[in-house]
C-alpha positions as semicolon CSV with decimal commas, in nm:
position;residue;x (nm);y (nm);z (nm)
1;M;-1,484;-1,135;0,012
2;A;-1,704;-0,918;-0,208
3;S;-1,511;-0,605;-0,105
4;I;-1,177;-0,764;-0,188
5;F;-1,313;-0,904;-0,516
6;V;-1,459;-0,572;-0,634
7;G;-1,154;-0,372;-0,525
8;S;-0,898;-0,611;-0,675
9;I;-1,069;-0,677;-1,009
10;S;-1,196;-0,322;-1,074
11;A;-0,857;-0,163;-1,009
12;I;-0,700;-0,364;-1,293
13;Y;-0,890;-0,162;-1,556
14;Q;-0,827;0,179;-1,404
15;K;-0,598;0,428;-1,576
16;R;-0,653;0,711;-1,326
17;L;-0,433;0,702;-1,017
18;K;-0,697;0,825;-0,773
19;R;-0,955;0,575;-0,896
20;L;-0,699;0,294;-0,875
21;F;-0,618;0,379;-0,515
22;A;-0,989;0,418;-0,438
23;Y;-1,059;0,062;-0,553
24;S;-0,747;-0,049;-0,367
25;T;-0,897;0,100;-0,051
26;I;-1,213;-0,106;-0,104
27;A;-0,999;-0,420;-0,115
28;H;-0,814;-0,320;0,201
29;T;-1,147;-0,258;0,373
30;G;-1,228;-0,621;0,299
31;F;-0,914;-0,727;0,487
32;I;-1,023;-0,520;0,787
33;L;-1,365;-0,688;0,777
34;L;-1,194;-1,029;0,775
35;A;-1,055;-0,951;1,120
36;F;-1,411;-0,897;1,246
37;L;-1,519;-1,221;1,078
38;S;-1,279;-1,423;1,290
39;Y;-1,313;-1,222;1,608
40;S;-1,046;-1,341;1,848
41;L;-0,742;-1,215;2,032
42;E;-0,520;-1,291;1,733
43;S;-0,753;-1,116;1,490
44;S;-0,770;-0,810;1,717
45;K;-0,392;-0,781;1,717
46;A;-0,384;-0,835;1,341
47;L;-0,655;-0,569;1,294
48;V;-0,462;-0,301;1,484
49;F;-0,138;-0,392;1,309
50;Y;-0,307;-0,377;0,967
51;I;-0,467;-0,038;1,033
52;V;-0,139;0,113;1,158
53;V;0,057;-0,019;0,859
54;Y;-0,205;0,072;0,599
55;S;-0,246;0,424;0,743
56;C;0,128;0,488;0,720
57;L;0,142;0,357;0,363
58;T;-0,162;0,559;0,254
59;V;-0,025;0,885;0,393
60;T;0,308;0,817;0,223
61;I;0,145;0,750;-0,116
62;F;-0,070;1,063;-0,117
63;S;0,218;1,274;0,015
64;L;0,422;1,157;-0,283
65;L;0,139;1,246;-0,521
66;I;0,096;1,587;-0,359
67;N;0,470;1,646;-0,384
68;A;0,467;1,548;-0,752
69;T;0,167;1,775;-0,815
70;S;0,332;2,079;-0,658
71;S;0,678;2,016;-0,804
72;S;0,603;1,907;-1,160
73;N;0,472;2,078;-1,469
74;I;0,214;1,797;-1,517
75;Q;-0,022;1,670;-1,249
76;P;0,004;1,290;-1,203
77;K;-0,358;1,203;-1,282
78;Y;-0,301;0,896;-1,500
79;L;-0,073;0,593;-1,483
80;I;0,098;0,705;-1,803
81;N;0,220;1,016;-1,620
82;L;0,454;0,794;-1,416
83;S;0,627;0,644;-1,719
84;G;1,003;0,687;-1,724
85;I;1,022;0,876;-1,395
86;G;1,283;0,631;-1,269
87;S;1,538;0,786;-1,504
88;K;1,444;1,145;-1,409
89;N;1,394;1,138;-1,034
90;Y;1,537;0,815;-0,897
91;I;1,473;0,891;-0,529
92;F;1,106;0,969;-0,589
93;A;1,062;0,659;-0,808
94;V;1,228;0,422;-0,557
95;T;1,029;0,568;-0,267
96;F;0,702;0,538;-0,458
97;A;0,787;0,185;-0,574
98;L;0,871;0,066;-0,221
99;T;0,548;0,212;-0,088
100;I;0,315;0,063;-0,349
101;L;0,489;-0,275;-0,328
102;A;0,434;-0,264;0,048
103;V;0,066;-0,188;-0,012
104;A;0,052;-0,482;-0,253
105;G;0,185;-0,709;0,020
106;I;0,514;-0,807;-0,145
107;P;0,750;-0,974;0,106
108;P;0,954;-0,879;0,300
109;L;0,790;-0,534;0,316
110;M;0,568;-0,458;0,615
111;G;0,248;-0,466;0,409
112;F;0,305;-0,838;0,358
113;F;0,312;-0,909;0,730
114;S;-0,008;-0,711;0,791
115;K;-0,197;-0,925;0,536
116;F;-0,024;-1,239;0,660
117;L;-0,144;-1,186;1,017
118;I;-0,502;-1,129;0,897
119;L;-0,491;-1,452;0,696
120;L;-0,346;-1,641;0,992
121;S;-0,638;-1,531;1,208
122;V;-0,883;-1,637;0,935
123;I;-0,718;-1,978;0,904
124;G;-0,710;-2,009;1,282
125;S;-1,089;-1,965;1,283
126;E;-1,115;-2,247;1,025
127;Y;-1,235;-2,031;0,734
128;Y;-1,014;-2,224;0,494
129;F;-1,210;-2,158;0,175
130;T;-1,228;-1,786;0,250
131;A;-0,852;-1,774;0,310
132;L;-0,784;-1,952;-0,021
133;V;-1,004;-1,711;-0,219
134;I;-0,844;-1,409;-0,050
135;I;-0,495;-1,535;-0,135
136;L;-0,593;-1,574;-0,502
137;L;-0,751;-1,227;-0,515
138;S;-0,448;-1,071;-0,347
139;S;-0,225;-1,230;-0,608
140;I;-0,440;-1,075;-0,883
141;S;-0,426;-0,733;-0,720
142;C;-0,044;-0,743;-0,729
143;F;-0,070;-0,704;-1,108
144;Y;-0,164;-0,337;-1,114
145;Y;0,092;-0,245;-0,849
146;I;0,372;-0,419;-1,037
147;R;0,245;-0,252;-1,356
148;M;0,310;0,086;-1,192
149;V;0,667;-0,014;-1,109
150;K;0,713;-0,129;-1,469
151;L;0,592;0,209;-1,596
152;M;0,833;0,398;-1,373
153;F;1,148;0,201;-1,448
154;F;1,103;0,002;-1,770
155;V;0,894;0,225;-1,997
156;K;1,038;0,517;-2,187
157;G;0,904;0,854;-2,078
158;S;0,696;1,079;-2,301
159;K;0,573;1,438;-2,301
160;N;0,287;1,332;-2,072
161;C;0,510;1,208;-1,789
162;I;0,587;1,416;-1,482
163;W;0,921;1,587;-1,432
164;I;0,988;1,700;-1,075
165;T;1,203;2,012;-1,087
166;N;1,122;2,202;-0,767
167;K;1,408;2,162;-0,519
168;S;1,249;2,357;-0,231
169;K;1,150;2,172;0,085
170;T;0,779;2,126;0,137
171;N;0,561;1,980;0,409
172;S;0,485;1,678;0,192
173;E;0,856;1,597;0,168
174;V;0,880;1,598;0,547
175;L;0,584;1,359;0,571
176;I;0,735;1,133;0,308
177;G;1,062;1,115;0,497
178;V;0,898;1,047;0,833
179;F;0,665;0,773;0,712
180;L;0,925;0,612;0,487
181;L;1,156;0,600;0,790
182;L;0,875;0,439;0,988
183;I;0,813;0,185;0,711
184;L;1,181;0,094;0,684
185;S;1,233;0,092;1,062
186;Y;1,006;-0,212;1,076
187;F;1,302;-0,419;0,955
188;L;1,516;-0,291;1,241
189;H;1,262;-0,287;1,525
190;P;0,950;-0,486;1,425
191;D;0,861;-0,542;1,790
192;L;0,764;-0,176;1,834
193;I;0,457;-0,195;1,609
194;I;0,380;-0,555;1,707
195;D;0,386;-0,476;2,081
196;F;0,161;-0,175;2,023
197;S;-0,081;-0,397;1,830
198;V;-0,079;-0,657;2,109
199;V;-0,166;-0,398;2,374
200;I;-0,450;-0,245;2,171
201;G;-0,568;-0,593;2,068
202;L;-0,588;-0,700;2,433
203;L;-0,793;-0,390;2,512
204;L;-1,033;-0,463;2,222
205;F;-1,065;-0,831;2,304
């Protein structure tokens, strides 16, 4: 609970992208620890599913940042650098928005189901107060993710915002495409990741 509290509250005041995602990682570590708190077969499956989903989302986010760094005249260090990018590079903005909303746990994206399974295992172990506090903290953490989407699509760009101009294919673009396809394929074949999580969860339990 302390990890999720520190990560969720501290990230609200961050203006640097890397620091924001660092505090976000602290909060996600708290979710992983929740699975150990309610150690059971269900929590083991939820743990594997959460790690797989969060790993894919994290790689996608940093691949997008690397791509923006190598393709833009300004490095995306601050939140303000993302302002107005939705009107300049729509594909990049939509991909980034989908990924961070999935990390936030907005339904029906796959990040929501990873948090949902963790909370179900916590409730199943009768940690009702813990589950309630985690839900409240997760709702608070959605603020800074939605703020990023607002900056990209609903705030006018300035001279400090990034402008991706490089059209050459890079390794980061390949990673973005692969992991975004994996994220979106969850809607088509959710059983693939769930079955994998069940097998690994059975081995752990």
